[in-house]
C-alpha positions as CSV (number, residue, x, y, z in Angstrom):
1,M,150.3,39.0,88.8
2,I,146.9,40.2,87.9
3,T,144.4,39.1,90.6
4,N,141.3,40.9,89.5
5,V,139.8,42.6,86.5
6,F,137.5,45.7,86.8
7,A,135.4,47.6,84.4
8,G,136.9,50.5,82.4
9,G,140.3,48.8,81.7
10,Q,141.4,48.7,85.3
11,F,143.3,45.8,87.0
12,E,144.2,44.8,90.5
13,V,148.0,43.6,90.5
14,E,149.8,41.9,93.3
15,T,153.4,42.8,93.4
16,E,156.4,40.6,94.4
17,A,156.3,42.4,97.6
18,G,153.0,41.5,98.4
19,N,151.2,44.9,98.0
20,T,148.2,45.3,95.9
21,V,148.1,48.0,93.4
22,R,145.3,49.2,90.9
23,A,146.6,49.6,87.4
24,Q,145.6,50.5,83.9
25,L,147.1,49.5,80.6
26,C,149.6,52.2,79.1
27,G,148.8,53.7,75.7
28,R,151.2,51.7,73.7
29,M,149.5,48.2,74.9
30,R,146.0,49.7,73.9
31,K,147.4,51.0,70.8
32,F,148.8,47.6,69.6
33,R,145.6,45.6,71.2
34,I,147.7,43.6,73.6
35,R,145.3,41.7,75.8
36,V,145.7,41.1,79.4
37,I,143.8,38.6,81.4
38,L,143.5,37.2,84.9
39,G,146.5,35.4,86.1
40,D,149.0,37.1,83.6
41,H,152.3,38.1,85.1
42,V,152.9,41.9,84.1
43,T,155.5,44.6,84.8
44,V,154.0,47.6,86.5
45,A,155.3,51.2,86.7
46,L,154.4,52.7,90.1
47,S,153.2,56.4,90.5
48,P,155.8,58.3,92.4
49,Y,153.0,60.1,94.0
50,D,150.7,57.4,95.1
51,L,152.0,53.8,95.4
52,T,148.7,52.3,95.2
53,H,148.3,53.3,91.5
54,G,150.3,52.1,88.6
55,M,150.5,51.4,84.8
56,I,150.9,48.1,83.2
57,V,153.9,48.6,80.8
58,F,154.5,44.9,79.8
59,R,153.0,41.6,79.8
60,Q,155.5,38.7,80.6
61,K,155.4,35.4,78.2
């Protein structure tokens, strides 16, 4: 769930496990202009190298 919105297309996302991740929209979501707002439930792909960074790949309905 999106908990905070930052400038530059960055979002703070709280995972189901309770961790906080800073994430940005993937290119396909930017291409098709899919908007994400505060409180939306999203799917995040985490970076294998740094578990505090991720990419938002899907907005749940």
